[in-house]
C-alpha positions as CSV (number, residue, x, y, z in Angstrom):
1,V,-20.5,-1.0,13.1
2,L,-23.5,0.8,13.7
3,M,-24.6,0.4,10.2
4,Y,-24.2,-3.1,10.2
5,V,-26.6,-3.3,13.2
6,V,-28.8,-1.5,10.9
7,E,-28.2,-3.9,8.2
8,I,-29.0,-6.9,10.5
9,V,-32.5,-5.2,11.4
10,Y,-33.4,-3.8,7.8
11,P,-31.2,-5.7,5.1
12,K,-32.8,-3.4,2.4
13,V,-30.4,-0.7,3.4
14,I,-27.6,-2.3,1.2
15,N,-29.9,-1.7,-1.6
16,Y,-29.9,1.9,-1.1
17,G,-26.2,2.3,-0.1
18,Q,-24.2,-0.1,-2.2
19,V,-22.1,0.9,-5.4
20,V,-23.9,0.3,-8.7
21,G,-23.8,1.8,-12.0
22,K,-27.5,1.0,-12.9
23,A,-30.1,-0.8,-11.4
24,Y,-33.7,-1.1,-11.9
25,D,-35.7,-0.4,-8.6
26,H,-39.1,-2.2,-9.0
27,Q,-40.7,-0.4,-6.1
28,L,-39.9,3.1,-7.8
29,N,-40.2,1.6,-10.9
30,A,-37.1,3.4,-12.4
31,F,-33.5,2.8,-12.7
32,V,-31.3,4.0,-9.9
33,G,-27.6,4.1,-9.4
34,V,-24.5,6.4,-9.5
35,G,-25.1,6.8,-13.3
36,F,-28.6,8.2,-12.5
37,G,-27.8,10.7,-9.8
38,D,-27.2,8.6,-6.7
39,W,-23.8,10.0,-6.4
40,Y,-24.0,9.5,-2.6
41,R,-23.5,5.7,-3.2
42,L,-19.6,6.6,-3.6
43,I,-19.3,7.1,0.1
44,S,-22.4,5.4,1.6
45,N,-21.0,2.0,0.5
46,A,-17.9,2.3,2.6
47,F,-20.3,2.2,5.7
48,L,-21.8,-1.3,4.6
49,H,-20.5,-4.8,4.6
50,Y,-21.7,-8.1,3.5
51,P,-24.6,-9.4,5.5
52,L,-24.1,-12.4,7.8
53,S,-25.6,-14.8,5.1
54,G,-23.7,-13.3,2.0
55,G,-20.0,-13.2,0.8
56,F,-17.5,-13.4,3.5
57,G,-20.2,-12.9,6.3
58,I,-19.4,-11.2,9.2
59,F,-15.5,-11.7,8.4
60,H,-16.0,-8.9,5.9
61,I,-16.5,-6.2,8.6
62,L,-14.2,-8.0,11.2
63,F,-11.4,-7.9,8.8
64,N,-11.8,-4.2,8.1
65,M,-12.6,-2.9,11.4
66,Y,-9.3,-5.0,12.8
67,A,-7.4,-3.5,9.9
68,L,-8.6,0.2,10.8
69,Y,-7.9,-0.6,14.6
70,I,-4.2,-1.5,13.8
71,V,-3.6,1.2,11.3
72,G,-5.9,3.8,12.3
73,P,-4.8,5.4,15.9
74,A,-0.9,5.8,14.8
75,L,-2.0,7.4,11.3
76,E,-4.3,9.7,13.1
77,Q,-1.8,10.9,15.6
78,L,0.6,11.6,12.7
79,L,-1.9,13.3,10.6
80,G,-4.0,15.1,13.0
81,H,-7.9,14.5,13.1
82,L,-9.0,16.5,10.3
83,R,-6.3,15.3,7.8
84,F,-6.8,11.5,9.0
85,I,-10.5,11.5,8.1
86,T,-10.0,13.4,4.9
87,V,-7.5,10.6,4.0
88,Y,-10.0,8.1,5.0
89,L,-13.2,9.5,3.0
90,V,-11.3,10.5,0.0
91,S,-9.8,6.7,-0.1
92,A,-13.1,5.6,0.2
93,V,-14.4,7.7,-2.7
94,G,-11.5,6.9,-4.5
95,G,-11.9,3.2,-4.3
96,A,-15.8,3.5,-5.5
97,V,-15.1,5.5,-8.2
98,L,-12.4,3.2,-9.9
99,F,-14.7,0.7,-9.2
100,Y,-17.7,2.7,-11.2
101,L,-15.2,3.2,-14.0
102,L,-13.8,-0.4,-14.6
103,E,-16.8,-2.8,-13.7
104,P,-20.0,-3.2,-15.7
105,D,-22.7,-0.9,-14.9
106,Y,-24.9,-3.8,-13.0
107,A,-22.1,-4.5,-10.7
108,Q,-22.4,-4.1,-7.0
109,A,-19.9,-3.4,-4.1
110,I,-20.1,-2.5,-0.6
111,G,-17.3,-2.3,2.1
112,A,-14.6,-0.2,3.8
113,S,-11.7,-1.7,2.1
114,G,-11.3,1.0,-0.2
115,A,-10.8,3.3,2.5
116,I,-8.7,0.8,4.3
117,F,-6.3,0.2,1.7
118,G,-6.0,4.0,1.5
119,L,-4.8,4.0,5.2
120,F,-2.4,1.4,3.7
121,G,-1.1,3.9,1.3
122,A,-0.7,6.3,3.6
123,W,1.3,4.6,6.3
124,F,3.9,3.6,3.3
125,V,4.2,7.2,2.3
126,L,4.7,8.5,5.9
127,A,7.1,5.4,6.6
128,R,9.1,6.7,3.7
129,R,8.9,10.1,4.6
130,L,10.0,9.5,8.3
131,R,12.6,7.3,7.1
132,L,11.3,4.2,8.8
133,D,11.3,0.3,7.9
134,A,8.6,0.3,5.3
135,R,8.8,-3.6,4.7
136,M,5.9,-4.4,6.9
137,I,3.3,-2.2,5.4
138,I,4.9,-3.1,1.8
139,G,4.4,-6.8,2.4
140,L,1.2,-6.2,3.8
141,I,-0.3,-4.1,0.7
142,A,1.4,-6.8,-1.5
143,I,-0.4,-9.7,0.4
144,N,-4.0,-8.0,0.5
145,L,-3.5,-7.1,-3.3
146,V,-2.7,-10.8,-4.3
147,I,-5.9,-11.8,-2.3
148,S,-7.6,-9.1,-4.1
149,F,-7.0,-10.2,-7.5
150,L,-6.8,-14.1,-7.2
151,G,-9.5,-14.0,-4.7
152,A,-13.3,-14.6,-4.9
153,S,-15.2,-12.9,-7.5
154,F,-17.2,-10.8,-5.0
155,I,-13.7,-9.1,-4.2
156,A,-13.6,-5.7,-5.6
157,W,-10.0,-5.2,-6.3
158,Q,-10.6,-2.1,-8.2
159,D,-12.0,-0.6,-5.0
160,H,-8.9,-1.7,-3.1
161,V,-6.4,-0.3,-5.8
162,G,-8.3,3.0,-6.2
163,G,-8.3,3.6,-2.3
164,L,-4.8,2.9,-2.2
165,I,-3.8,5.4,-4.9
166,A,-6.1,8.0,-3.5
167,G,-5.0,7.7,-0.1
168,A,-1.4,7.4,-0.9
169,A,-1.6,10.4,-3.3
170,L,-3.1,12.6,-0.6
171,T,-0.9,11.7,1.9
172,A,2.0,12.4,0.0
173,A,0.6,15.9,-0.6
174,F,0.2,16.4,3.3
175,A,3.9,14.8,4.1
176,Y,6.0,16.6,1.6
177,A,4.2,20.0,1.3
178,P,7.0,22.9,1.2
179,A,7.4,24.5,4.6
180,R,6.2,27.9,3.3
181,N,2.9,26.2,2.0
182,R,2.3,23.6,4.7
183,K,-1.4,24.6,4.5
184,L,-1.9,25.6,0.9
185,T,-0.7,22.6,-0.5
186,P,-2.7,20.2,1.2
187,A,-5.8,21.8,0.6
188,A,-5.1,22.2,-3.0
189,A,-4.3,18.6,-3.4
190,T,-7.5,17.6,-1.6
191,I,-9.5,19.7,-4.0
192,G,-7.5,18.6,-7.2
193,I,-8.0,14.9,-6.1
194,G,-11.6,15.6,-5.7
195,A,-12.1,17.4,-8.9
196,L,-10.3,14.7,-10.8
197,L,-13.0,12.0,-9.1
198,V,-15.9,14.3,-10.2
199,I,-14.5,14.5,-13.7
200,A,-14.1,10.9,-13.9
201,V,-17.6,10.2,-12.5
202,V,-19.3,12.7,-15.1
203,L,-17.3,11.1,-17.8
204,R,-18.7,7.7,-16.8
205,D,-22.2,8.8,-16.2
206,Q,-22.1,10.2,-19.6
207,A,-21.1,7.0,-21.0
208,L,-24.0,5.2,-19.2
209,L,-26.5,7.6,-20.5
210,H,-25.5,7.4,-24.2
211,A,-25.6,3.8,-23.8
212,Q,-29.0,3.7,-22.4
213,I,-30.2,6.5,-25.4
214,I,-28.8,3.7,-27.7
215,Q,-30.6,0.9,-26.4
216,V,-34.0,2.9,-26.2
């Protein structure tokens, strides 16, 4: 929400924080993007949303913040503060990484949707683990995925799917960790998922670099 205020005052912050594989910055006279070392974009994009005049406008941030308000407090209570923020951030990065892998290098994306879908996935896993009725969250995930795939061209379905997978996988490690390894398993899972994401980004970076060399 604070970053949205920054966007209103200084709209160019979106250019510096969005996920993009390769973009030319005329002020710097150089290429920028994840493929050119701007790895921070894989997380900074999750704190940015469409401006008032673009995409869904203010409804973009309103939907994401409403979803966070609905599922966040209960999940945080179940997972604990540290695990909750870990799931949120890993989901955000997971969504951005899948977008980076599957979309053309010039494609751009912003929004907390990857993190929100990660929380949806976490809620589903915990509902199954606690033997609760999961039909509501299944329906919510299904409806939002349908909207993602069939919606407007500026909806990044890759971000949603990547966040959903990352959030569900990490929460499963938290929820189903053996009692004797209650601390070790979640830590190992977090490091493991993080390592997979890093490897995926490195491979994509190398592919973009190779394509750049061929073009030159």
